[in-house]
N, C-alpha and C positions, 0 to 999 in steps of 0.2 A: 357583088361581086363574081365576075366571071369564072367560072371551071375551069382550070387548064389540068386535064387528066389523061392526055395522050402523048405518045413520044412523038406523033406530029407537032401537038403544042410546044413541047418541050424544046424543039427542035426550032418553033418560030420566035421563043426568047433568045436563042445562042444568035438566029441572025439578027434581031434588034440589038443586041451586045454589039456583035461585030460591027454593024451600021453606025455605031454612034451614040444611040440612042437609050436612054434610061429607062428602067421599068419601072411601072407604075407601082404605088403601094399596094395596091389590089394583085399584081402579077408576084412582086416582091412576097407577101403573105402567102400567095399559093404554092410557091415553092417551099418555105417554112412548113405549110399546114398539107403538103402532099401526102395523099398515102405512103407507109412505108412500100407497097409496091412497085411505087412508081420511082424509086431512089434509082434502079439500074439505069431506065431511060433519061431521068433527071441529069445524072453523072454523065452518061453518053454526051448529052447536049452541051454539059459546062466544058466537057473535054475538047470538044468541038473548038471552044473559045481558046482554052486553055492553049491548043495545041497549034490554033494560029499563030498564037505571039509567042510560045515557048517551045513549039516543037516538043519532045518527048525529054527534055532537059530539066535536069533538078539543080537545085541552088542549094549548096549546105553550109550552115551557119553554127560558130560555136561561142556560146556563151561563158564571158569570165564574171564571177562575182568580186567585184574588187574592191568592195568594201561593204561588211555584212553586219546587219542589227543593230544598227545604231541609229534608225531613223527618227526622227519627229515626228512623222505624219501618221495618220490614223486611219490610212487607207484598208476597209475590212477586208480585203485579200488575201494582204500581205504579211506571213511571217516575220519580216523584218520592222514592222511598222510598232511603234510607240504603245500600241493598246493589244499586240500580241503577246500571248504569255507563251508562243513555242519555244521548244529547245533549240534554239539555231547558233551558230557559231556568231561573235561579234568580233568584229578586229576592225581596225583603220585601213586607208587606203595602203592597198598589195603593194610594195616596193618594185622596182622597174624592173629588176631582174627575173620577178615572178611573173609581171604582165608580158613580158619576151617570152618567156618559158610556155604561157600559155597561147600564145602567135605560134609557137615552133609546134605545139600539142595541135594547133587549129589544123595546121599544115598537114599535120601527120592523120588528120581525121578526114583529108580531103575536103575540107572545109574552105571556101573561096572567101569567106567574110568573117572576121574577128569581131565581137562586141564584146567591148568593155562597159560594163554596168556597176555603178554606184548607188547604193541607195541612199534617199537624203533628198530634202527638198531641192537644193539646188549645190554646186562644189564650191567650196572653199576656194580663195586665189591659190593656198597652196595644193590643193590638191588636184585643181588645174594644171598647174604647173608639172605634177609629177605624170599625171596622163599625157601631157603636151610632150614632153621629153621621152616617154615609152612610144608614143606614135611617131615621133621622126625617127628613132632607131628602126622600128618594124616597118617603114614605110623606105628605110634607105636598104634594110637587108632582106626582106622577104617580101614572097609575091604576093600580100592581101591587102585585100578593100578593110578597112578599120570604119566601124561603126561603134560610136559612143550614146552611153545611155548616162547623164548625170542629173536629170532632173533640169529645172527652171533655169536659164543661161539669162545671164548680162551680156548686154551687145557685144562688149569688149571681150567677154569668154570665148563668144561665139564666133568672132571672130579670130581668136587664138587659135582655136581646134580647127577650123579651116584654113588657117594658114600652116601648121602642123601635119596637114593632109589629111584628117579626118574625111570620108568619103561622107557617111551616111552619121544623120542622127537621128536617135529613136526617143519619140516621146507619145506615150500612148493615150489617146483618150477613153480608152477603157471601157465606158458605159455609154448610157446616153445622157443627154442634157439633162434630160426630165430626171432619170435617175441617178445623176451624180450626187447630190446632198446625201444621197442613202447611204453610200459608198464612202464617200472622202468628204470630212468638213474642213481640213487643214487648208486646202487649196481650192481653187473652183475651176469646173470646165472649159472656162473663157480664158484662163491661164495656161490651161494646156494646149488650147487652139493657138494663141498668141507665141509659145514658146516654137509651135511647129513653123509656122508663118515667120518666126525670125530666123531658124535654121534654111529657109529657103533663102532669105534675103542675103545670108552671108554665103549661098552659093553650095551648102551641103545638100544632099538628097536628103526628103523627108522621110521619116521609116513610123508610120502611127497606127495602133490597132485597138484590139477590143480584146475584153474577157468577158466571154459568154458562159451564162448561167449563175447571173448575181441578182436574180428578181426581174429581171427584164422582162417587158412583154414581146411577143413576135412584133410587133409592128415598132419596137424601141429599135429592136435587132435592124430590121428595114433601114430606120432613120439610121443608126448607126454608121451602115454602108454609105448610104447618101451622103454623110457628114465627110466621110474619107474621100469619096469621089469629088465633092467641092472641096475638100482641103488639097487635092491632087499628090495623096501619099504615095511616093513612088514604090515602098517597100510596104504590106499590111499584114504583120503579124495575128493571126486567129488564133488566140488561146482561148482554152477550155478550163474553166475554172477547177483547180486540184482543191478541194477543201480541206483545208489542215486544221488540225487539232489545235487549238490555241488562240486560232483567229475568229472574229466576230462572224465569220461566214463558215464557220467549220459545220456546220448541221445543214449547208446550202445544196450537199446531194451532187449528184452529177449528170451531165449533158448524156442522155442515149447516146449510141455510137451513130443509129439511123438519124435521129437528128443533127448530130454533130457535120454530116455530110450535107444535108440540106442547105446549113449555113454556110460551108465552104463553098456548095454550088451558087447560092447566092451572091455571095460576096465575089466571085467570079463573073457573073453576068453583071452586077453592075460597077463593078471597076475592073472591066476585060482585059485591060492591056498593063495591070499591076503583078506586082509578084505577091502573088497571096502566099504566106507562109503557115503552115499549119505548125502552131507554136507548141506554149505550155500546157500540159494536162492533156495531151493527146492520147500518151500512154494510158491515162487512167480513163479517160473519155470513150473515145474510139476502139480500145483494147483490140482484138483480132482483127477490127475494121482498118487500122491503120494504114494498109496499103490502097484502099479504095478512097484515100484522101488525095492521093496524089493524079485523079481524072479531074480536080479542081483546084488541087493546090500546087505550086511549081517550086516550093521553097521548103525546109524543114530546119529544125536546130540537132546536131548531135550530140550526144552525150547528156550530162547534168545539166539542169538549169539554175537559179539561182538557189534555192535552198531544197530542192527536191531532184530526184534522182532520175535522168532519162533511163532510156535501154542500153544495151550494148551496143556503139558503133558500126559493128559487124552486122549487129541486124539490119539495121536501117541501109548500108549497102545492098546487104542481100535484098532485100524491100523492093530496092531501085532495079537491081540487077533483075530480081524475078519478075518484074511488071513491066520487063523491056523497055525502061528507062536509061537515061544516063546521067552520070553525074556532071555537072557544069562547074569547072575549075575556076578559080579567080574573077567570079563574076560578081559586080555589084546589084 
């Protein structure tokens, strides 16, 4: 393997990304395995790419847990799964007024995208109808982009969401194909890929990302980035496992902050023009280094996640201001 160890060499990776060339496995591993002393020049190189495509703008997203704790899936990371004993709230799909109130809250937080997420393998027709009804009114009354995350979709369901005005559909790959059976057995990696491809077919913007820290190797992290590049995911949430007590992965630990920054730089190099969102678990894994993530990522969630707390919205706004960045409103 060629050793990449100087600021000039990291700059060459940035140039390669800007020219549309994909990093090799060896170059990707060099990013992840770089000495911590190299993180600053590495992030500076990633920032060259981020700045080329997004300037110093930051996209904000807000998520609402529209249906909680009633999922038949066995995903090892999730507190809402059937195998979890975590004490989470359990409720059926939220009514229209509650979904609309969430959209208004997204606007108050300066989020441009409102993400409606419902736990489950896929939506029932009744659940889909409830989401469609809410989305139509949000689109008519508020300047928000809408992202839906409802699981595996049938063709007619995808068509209905698109017709209602859903801009983006999220369905994460989560981990590598090789690691997938150790995380989930109630559906397959290929079903995840098929769902994202279906979303694209019906004209919605594909959103698909990963969860780092679930036993994957560094090479598998590089392979995840390759897979999302090939899938042409417009938005890539990079989550870092928040190991929740009561889930099968409760003892998995956390990703060190410096490793998390290297991961974000890697995704920026391999998917240079895409929205890279530092997502769930950033507060737990990046801790005090959260501001540095914006040198590679150009998007983040504000507020709470599905069943775990985020940090105060005002703190995120202050981070963006203090870093000399600016919030991009109403952006997909």
